[in-house]
C-alpha positions as CSV (number, residue, x, y, z in Angstrom):
1,X,0.1,0.0,-0.1
2,X,1.4,3.3,-1.0
3,X,1.9,6.2,1.5
4,X,-0.3,8.3,-0.5
5,X,-3.3,6.1,-0.4
6,X,-2.9,4.7,3.1
7,X,-5.7,5.6,5.7
8,X,-4.4,8.0,8.2
9,X,-5.5,10.4,11.1
10,X,-6.4,13.8,9.9
11,X,-4.5,16.8,11.4
12,X,-7.5,19.1,12.0
13,X,-7.3,20.6,15.6
14,X,-5.6,23.7,16.7
15,X,-5.1,25.2,20.1
16,X,-8.6,26.4,20.7
17,X,-10.2,23.2,19.3
18,X,-7.9,21.0,21.5
19,X,-8.6,23.1,24.7
20,X,-12.4,22.8,24.0
21,X,-12.0,19.1,23.6
22,X,-10.2,18.7,26.9
23,X,-12.9,21.0,28.4
24,X,-15.7,19.0,26.9
25,X,-14.1,15.6,28.0
26,X,-13.9,17.2,31.6
27,X,-17.6,18.6,31.1
28,X,-17.6,21.8,33.2
29,X,-20.9,20.7,34.7
30,X,-19.2,17.3,35.8
31,X,-18.9,19.0,39.2
32,X,-22.4,17.9,39.6
33,X,-21.7,14.3,38.8
34,X,-19.8,13.4,42.0
35,X,-21.3,16.4,43.9
36,X,-23.3,14.1,46.3
37,X,-20.7,11.3,46.5
38,X,-17.8,13.6,47.4
39,X,-19.8,15.9,49.7
40,X,-20.9,12.8,51.7
41,X,-17.3,11.6,52.0
42,X,-15.8,15.0,52.9
43,X,-18.4,16.3,55.2
44,X,-19.5,19.0,52.9
45,X,-16.1,20.0,52.0
46,X,-16.1,19.5,48.2
47,X,-14.4,22.7,47.3
48,X,-11.5,21.8,49.6
49,X,-11.2,18.6,47.9
50,X,-11.2,20.1,44.4
51,X,-8.4,22.5,45.5
52,X,-6.2,19.5,46.7
53,X,-7.1,17.6,43.4
54,X,-6.1,20.7,41.3
55,X,-2.8,21.2,43.0
56,X,-1.9,17.5,42.2
57,X,-3.2,17.8,38.7
58,X,-1.2,20.9,37.8
59,X,2.1,19.0,38.5
60,X,0.8,16.0,36.6
61,X,-0.2,18.2,33.7
62,X,3.1,19.6,33.5
63,X,4.5,16.2,33.1
64,X,2.1,15.4,30.4
65,X,3.2,18.5,28.7
66,X,6.8,17.6,28.9
67,X,6.2,14.2,27.6
68,X,4.1,15.1,24.7
69,X,6.9,17.5,23.5
70,X,9.2,14.4,23.3
71,X,6.6,12.0,21.9
72,X,4.0,13.9,19.9
73,X,2.0,10.6,18.8
74,X,-1.2,9.1,19.8
75,X,-1.1,6.8,22.9
76,X,-1.1,9.0,26.0
77,X,0.4,7.6,29.2
78,X,0.8,4.2,27.5
79,X,3.3,5.7,24.9
80,X,5.1,7.8,27.4
81,X,5.7,4.9,29.9
82,X,6.7,2.6,27.2
83,X,9.2,4.7,25.8
84,X,10.8,5.6,29.1
85,X,10.7,2.2,30.9
86,X,9.9,-0.4,28.2
87,X,7.4,-2.4,26.6
88,X,6.3,-4.3,29.8
89,X,5.7,-1.2,32.0
90,X,4.1,0.6,28.9
91,X,1.5,-2.2,28.4
92,X,0.6,-2.4,32.0
93,X,0.2,1.3,32.3
94,X,-1.8,1.4,29.1
95,X,-4.0,-1.5,30.6
96,X,-4.7,0.2,33.8
97,X,-5.4,3.5,32.1
98,X,-7.9,1.6,29.9
99,X,-9.9,1.1,33.2
100,X,-10.8,4.7,33.5
101,X,-11.0,5.5,29.7
102,X,-13.5,2.7,29.3
103,X,-15.5,3.8,32.1
104,X,-15.6,7.6,31.3
105,X,-18.0,7.2,28.4
106,X,-20.2,4.8,30.3
107,X,-20.6,7.0,33.3
108,X,-21.6,9.9,31.1
109,X,-24.2,7.6,29.5
110,X,-25.3,6.6,33.0
111,X,-25.6,10.2,34.2
112,X,-27.6,11.1,31.1
113,X,-30.1,8.4,31.9
114,X,-30.4,9.3,35.5
115,X,-31.0,13.2,34.7
116,X,-33.6,12.5,32.0
117,X,-35.1,10.0,34.1
118,X,-36.0,12.8,36.7
119,X,-38.2,14.1,34.0
120,X,-39.7,11.0,32.8
121,X,-39.9,8.8,35.9
122,X,-42.2,6.2,34.2
123,X,-39.4,5.2,31.6
124,X,-36.4,3.2,32.7
125,X,-33.3,5.3,32.8
126,X,-31.4,2.5,30.7
127,X,-33.5,3.5,27.8
128,X,-32.0,6.9,27.7
129,X,-28.4,5.6,28.3
130,X,-28.9,3.1,25.4
131,X,-29.8,5.9,23.0
132,X,-27.0,8.0,24.0
133,X,-24.4,4.8,23.4
134,X,-26.0,4.5,20.0
135,X,-25.7,8.4,19.1
136,X,-22.1,8.7,20.1
137,X,-21.1,5.6,18.2
138,X,-22.3,7.2,15.0
139,X,-20.6,10.6,15.8
140,X,-17.4,8.8,16.4
141,X,-17.3,6.7,13.3
142,X,-18.2,9.8,11.1
143,X,-14.9,11.5,12.0
144,X,-13.0,13.9,14.4
145,X,-14.1,17.4,12.8
146,X,-17.8,16.4,13.2
147,X,-16.8,15.5,16.8
148,X,-15.1,18.8,17.3
149,X,-18.0,20.8,16.2
150,X,-20.2,18.8,18.5
151,X,-17.9,19.6,21.3
152,X,-17.9,23.3,20.7
153,X,-21.8,23.4,21.0
154,X,-21.9,21.2,24.1
155,X,-19.2,23.3,25.9
156,X,-21.1,26.5,25.1
157,X,-24.5,25.1,26.5
158,X,-22.7,23.6,29.6
159,X,-20.9,26.9,30.4
160,X,-24.1,28.9,29.9
161,X,-25.9,26.8,32.4
162,X,-23.2,26.8,34.9
163,X,-23.0,30.6,34.8
164,X,-26.7,30.9,35.5
165,X,-26.6,28.5,38.2
166,X,-23.6,30.1,39.8
167,X,-25.3,33.7,39.7
168,X,-28.6,32.2,41.2
169,X,-26.7,30.2,43.8
170,X,-24.8,33.5,45.0
171,X,-28.2,35.2,45.2
172,X,-29.7,32.4,47.4
173,X,-26.6,32.3,49.7
174,X,-26.5,36.2,50.1
175,X,-30.3,36.1,51.2
176,X,-29.6,33.1,53.5
177,X,-28.9,34.0,57.1
178,X,-27.8,30.4,57.9
179,X,-25.3,30.1,55.0
180,X,-21.9,29.1,56.0
181,X,-18.8,31.5,56.0
182,X,-17.2,32.4,52.7
183,X,-14.1,30.3,53.7
184,X,-15.8,27.5,55.7
185,X,-16.1,25.1,52.7
186,X,-12.3,25.3,52.5
187,X,-11.6,24.4,56.1
188,X,-11.3,20.5,57.0
189,X,-14.1,19.0,59.2
190,X,-13.9,17.2,62.5
191,X,-12.0,14.3,60.8
192,X,-9.1,16.3,59.4
193,X,-7.7,15.8,55.9
194,X,-8.2,12.1,55.6
195,X,-11.8,12.5,54.2
196,X,-10.6,15.3,52.0
197,X,-8.0,13.2,50.5
198,X,-10.4,10.3,49.7
199,X,-12.7,12.9,48.0
200,X,-9.8,14.4,46.1
201,X,-8.9,10.8,44.9
202,X,-12.2,10.4,43.6
203,X,-12.3,13.8,41.8
204,X,-9.2,12.7,39.7
205,X,-11.7,11.6,37.2
206,X,-12.8,15.2,36.9
207,X,-9.4,16.0,35.5
208,X,-9.0,13.4,32.6
209,X,-9.4,16.2,30.1
210,X,-5.8,16.9,29.8
211,X,-5.1,13.3,29.4
212,X,-7.6,13.1,26.7
213,X,-6.0,16.0,24.9
214,X,-2.6,14.1,24.8
215,X,-4.2,11.3,22.8
216,X,-4.9,13.6,19.8
217,X,-1.2,14.3,19.1
218,X,-1.6,12.7,15.6
219,X,-4.7,14.9,15.0
220,X,-3.2,18.3,16.0
221,X,-1.9,20.6,13.3
222,X,1.2,21.6,15.6
223,X,1.3,19.0,18.2
224,X,4.6,19.9,20.0
225,X,3.4,23.4,20.4
226,X,-0.2,23.3,20.9
227,X,-0.8,20.0,22.9
228,X,1.2,21.1,25.9
229,X,-0.4,24.5,25.9
230,X,-3.8,22.8,25.8
231,X,-3.0,20.4,28.4
232,X,-2.1,23.3,30.9
233,X,-5.0,25.4,29.9
234,X,-7.5,22.6,30.3
235,X,-6.2,21.8,33.7
236,X,-6.4,25.4,35.0
237,X,-9.7,26.4,33.4
238,X,-11.5,23.3,34.2
239,X,-10.2,23.2,38.0
240,X,-11.1,26.9,38.4
241,X,-14.6,26.1,37.1
242,X,-15.0,23.3,39.4
243,X,-13.8,25.0,42.5
244,X,-16.0,28.0,41.8
245,X,-19.1,26.0,41.1
246,X,-18.6,23.8,44.2
247,X,-18.1,26.7,46.4
248,X,-21.2,28.5,45.5
249,X,-23.1,25.4,45.8
250,X,-21.8,24.9,49.2
251,X,-23.0,28.4,50.2
252,X,-26.5,27.9,48.8
253,X,-27.2,24.2,49.8
254,X,-25.7,23.1,53.2
255,X,-27.4,20.3,55.0
256,X,-26.2,19.8,58.3
257,X,-25.5,16.0,57.9
258,X,-24.5,14.8,54.4
259,X,-24.7,11.3,55.5
260,X,-28.5,11.5,55.5
261,X,-29.0,13.3,52.4
262,X,-31.6,11.7,50.0
263,X,-30.3,9.5,47.4
264,X,-31.6,11.5,44.5
265,X,-29.3,14.4,45.5
266,X,-26.3,11.9,45.3
267,X,-27.2,10.5,41.8
268,X,-28.8,13.7,40.1
269,X,-27.3,16.5,42.2
270,X,-27.6,19.2,39.4
271,X,-31.4,18.8,39.1
272,X,-31.9,19.0,43.0
273,X,-29.4,22.0,43.4
274,X,-30.9,23.9,40.4
275,X,-34.3,23.5,41.7
276,X,-33.2,24.6,45.2
277,X,-31.8,27.9,43.9
278,X,-33.7,28.6,40.5
279,X,-36.9,26.5,40.8
280,X,-38.3,24.2,38.1
281,X,-37.2,26.3,35.1
282,X,-33.5,26.1,36.2
283,X,-33.9,22.4,37.0
284,X,-35.3,21.8,33.5
285,X,-32.5,23.9,31.9
286,X,-30.0,21.8,34.0
287,X,-31.3,18.5,32.6
288,X,-30.8,19.9,29.0
289,X,-27.5,21.0,29.9
290,X,-26.6,17.7,31.4
291,X,-27.8,15.9,28.2
292,X,-25.5,18.0,26.2
293,X,-22.5,17.9,28.5
294,X,-22.8,14.1,29.0
295,X,-23.1,13.6,25.1
296,X,-20.0,15.9,24.6
297,X,-18.1,14.3,27.3
298,X,-19.1,10.8,26.2
299,X,-18.1,11.7,22.7
300,X,-14.7,12.9,23.6
301,X,-14.2,10.0,26.0
302,X,-14.8,7.4,23.2
303,X,-12.7,9.4,20.8
304,X,-9.8,9.2,23.3
305,X,-10.0,5.6,24.2
306,X,-10.5,4.5,20.8
307,X,-7.3,6.2,20.0
308,X,-5.5,4.5,22.8
309,X,-6.8,1.0,21.5
310,X,-5.8,2.0,18.1
311,X,-2.2,2.8,19.2
312,X,-2.0,-0.4,21.2
313,X,-3.3,-2.4,18.1
314,X,-1.0,-0.6,15.8
315,X,1.9,-1.6,18.0
316,X,0.7,-5.4,18.3
317,X,0.4,-5.1,22.1
318,X,-3.5,-5.9,21.4
319,X,-5.0,-7.5,18.3
320,X,-4.0,-6.0,15.1
321,X,-7.5,-5.3,14.1
322,X,-7.7,-2.6,16.6
323,X,-5.0,-0.6,14.9
324,X,-6.8,-0.4,11.7
325,X,-8.6,2.7,10.1
326,X,-11.9,3.1,8.2
327,X,-10.8,3.7,4.7
328,X,-13.9,5.9,4.1
329,X,-13.9,8.0,7.3
330,X,-10.3,7.8,8.4
331,X,-11.2,6.9,12.0
332,X,-10.5,3.8,14.2
333,X,-14.0,2.4,13.6
334,X,-13.1,-1.2,15.0
335,X,-11.8,0.3,18.3
336,X,-14.7,2.6,18.4
337,X,-17.1,-0.3,18.0
338,X,-15.3,-2.2,20.9
339,X,-15.6,0.9,23.1
340,X,-19.4,1.3,22.6
341,X,-20.0,-2.3,23.3
342,X,-18.1,-1.9,26.6
343,X,-20.1,1.1,27.4
344,X,-23.3,-1.0,27.5
345,X,-22.3,-1.7,31.2
346,X,-23.8,1.5,32.0
347,X,-27.3,-0.3,31.9
348,X,-26.4,-2.2,35.2
349,X,-23.5,-0.5,37.1
350,X,-24.0,2.1,39.7
351,X,-22.7,5.6,39.7
352,X,-20.3,5.4,42.7
353,X,-18.7,2.1,41.5
354,X,-18.0,3.8,38.1
355,X,-16.4,6.9,39.8
356,X,-14.2,5.0,42.1
357,X,-12.9,2.7,39.2
358,X,-12.1,5.7,36.9
359,X,-10.2,7.4,39.6
360,X,-8.0,4.2,40.4
361,X,-7.0,3.9,36.8
362,X,-6.4,7.6,36.4
363,X,-4.2,8.1,39.4
364,X,-2.1,5.1,38.6
365,X,-1.4,6.3,35.0
366,X,-0.7,9.7,36.3
367,X,2.0,8.4,38.8
368,X,3.7,6.6,35.9
369,X,3.7,9.6,33.7
370,X,5.4,11.7,36.4
371,X,8.1,9.0,36.6
372,X,8.5,8.8,32.9
373,X,9.5,12.6,32.8
374,X,12.4,11.9,35.2
375,X,13.5,8.9,33.3
376,X,13.1,10.3,29.6
377,X,14.9,13.7,30.3
378,X,17.4,13.1,33.1
379,X,18.3,9.4,32.7
380,X,17.6,8.5,29.1
381,X,18.7,5.4,27.4
382,X,20.2,7.3,24.6
383,X,22.6,9.1,27.0
384,X,21.7,12.8,25.8
385,X,20.7,13.8,29.4
386,X,20.5,17.5,30.3
387,X,21.0,18.1,34.0
388,X,21.4,21.8,34.3
389,X,19.7,23.2,37.7
390,X,16.7,24.3,35.7
391,X,16.2,21.0,34.1
392,X,16.6,19.1,37.5
393,X,13.9,21.2,38.8
394,X,11.6,21.0,35.8
395,X,12.1,17.5,35.0
396,X,13.2,16.1,38.3
397,X,11.6,17.9,41.4
398,X,8.3,18.9,39.6
399,X,7.4,15.5,38.3
400,X,8.5,14.0,41.7
401,X,6.0,16.1,43.6
402,X,3.4,15.2,41.2
403,X,4.2,11.5,41.7
404,X,4.1,11.9,45.5
405,X,0.7,13.7,45.4
406,X,-0.8,11.1,43.0
407,X,0.3,8.3,45.2
408,X,-1.1,10.0,48.4
409,X,-4.7,10.3,46.7
410,X,-4.4,6.9,45.1
411,X,-3.9,5.2,48.6
412,X,-6.8,7.2,50.0
413,X,-9.2,5.5,47.7
414,X,-11.8,2.9,49.2
415,X,-10.6,-0.7,49.6
416,X,-13.2,-2.0,47.4
417,X,-11.6,0.1,44.6
418,X,-8.3,-1.6,45.2
419,X,-9.7,-5.0,44.9
420,X,-11.2,-4.4,41.5
421,X,-8.2,-2.3,40.2
422,X,-5.7,-5.0,41.3
423,X,-8.0,-7.7,39.6
424,X,-8.0,-5.6,36.5
425,X,-4.2,-5.3,36.5
426,X,-3.7,-9.0,37.0
427,X,-5.9,-9.6,33.9
428,X,-3.5,-7.4,31.8
429,X,-0.6,-9.1,33.3
430,X,-2.1,-12.5,32.1
431,X,-2.6,-11.0,28.7
432,X,0.9,-9.8,28.6
433,X,2.2,-13.2,29.6
434,X,0.3,-15.0,26.9
435,X,1.3,-12.4,24.3
436,X,5.0,-12.8,25.2
437,X,4.8,-16.5,26.0
438,X,6.1,-15.7,29.6
439,X,8.5,-13.1,28.2
440,X,10.3,-15.4,25.8
441,X,9.1,-13.0,23.2
442,X,9.8,-9.2,23.4
443,X,6.8,-7.0,24.2
444,X,6.0,-5.0,20.8
445,X,7.0,-1.2,21.0
446,X,6.3,1.6,18.8
447,X,8.9,2.6,16.3
448,X,8.9,6.4,16.1
449,X,11.0,6.4,12.9
450,X,8.0,5.0,11.2
451,X,5.7,7.9,12.4
452,X,5.9,10.6,9.4
453,X,4.7,13.9,10.8
454,X,3.1,16.1,8.1
455,X,3.2,19.9,7.8
456,X,0.3,21.6,9.6
457,X,-2.7,21.6,7.2
458,X,-4.0,25.1,6.1
459,X,-7.6,26.0,6.3
460,X,-8.6,25.6,2.7
461,X,-11.2,23.1,2.0
462,X,-8.9,20.8,0.0
463,X,-5.9,20.8,2.3
464,X,-7.5,19.2,5.2
465,X,-6.9,15.6,3.8
466,X,-3.3,16.2,3.6
467,X,-1.7,14.3,6.6
468,X,0.9,11.5,7.7
469,X,0.6,8.0,6.4
470,X,-0.3,5.2,8.8
471,X,3.0,4.0,10.6
472,X,4.0,0.8,9.1
473,X,2.0,1.2,5.9
């Protein structure tokens, strides 16, 4: 097959599109997804838990930015660890990362079903979740440009709704004589920081947007410049929005004991909070916004995980069929189909089970990416290390702090999460042992000399199809 006719990923995204993709993946309204769960865990200190999570994620986002400059290809944490520590570590990191990526689309479909179900209580929520799975599958197969346009729309709707909620929540708090003090939501409760760390560990799933951006390196017009910028912007903008909304929410809705809050607040917090501060009209708007946000985040989630499966299939660490592209749409249609089938688990799992599982996989992958920066820049196998004082701080101290913070949050998760997470890791190890015949064969690795990076496409209608050939074609 010639390079000219080989299917390839299209380079169609700039800095704005990449950042919007990351924010859509994070879903600015996702603060309501775990609102009840984390408030219950942290005794109503959700804003403080978000602050701790954001501090951790800033260090990790800087590590992602450093790694994507060195390896501007699809694959995310899987690729970074693979190139830094070898195929075995890369495969296991990618496998654990798949745990949260596979659950992210599913949790969005689940939330969509719960929120729409508040308006149609006579219809099972699974019906709406199934419809969302089908819609997102079609969008993903049709291509990244269509997905990008859809993301812009969903981000706009979500931001508008969150702004309206924030204004009305502040108004309600100002008129409430029993509202807590302005800094009270940022002060630990009677049990100290332990519940805060557990809550922050759960909230790691809220920051997966910057990891999602890194998977689009082969679809960005200027990946080495725009991907790192988009990663940092996504983290800061998303984290700031989460803290602000959770803070005004804490001021406007403040039950004395979160352990006895009704289950509907834990599962559909946005609707309950919106009705509390703005009545039925805002509650209905929140449902509409949640539908748009969940579709956008679910779409971005499936785009990202399908690219990871595509990368692992292309390398041969998973079946080769996953590493093929649709000749018509230039998208990883096989990988997308697999992700959609797995997303059907939203029909029988619970919201808290999915949230804990996503955080386990995310924090494990984040930890390894931080370590990969140290290896890739300060102790590279090629021997071209740069160990100036500035480099030691940027590529040694910063990722080491990020690693320590990730491990701190990771070990604060519930024991049940560890049982499932370790079981998933053991399954991945079993696959690796079979694939390598108990390490008698080498683990396949990505050959970067085969990745041809094309020039950034211009904005003309005909030039968008010019891109790099598929590696190995």
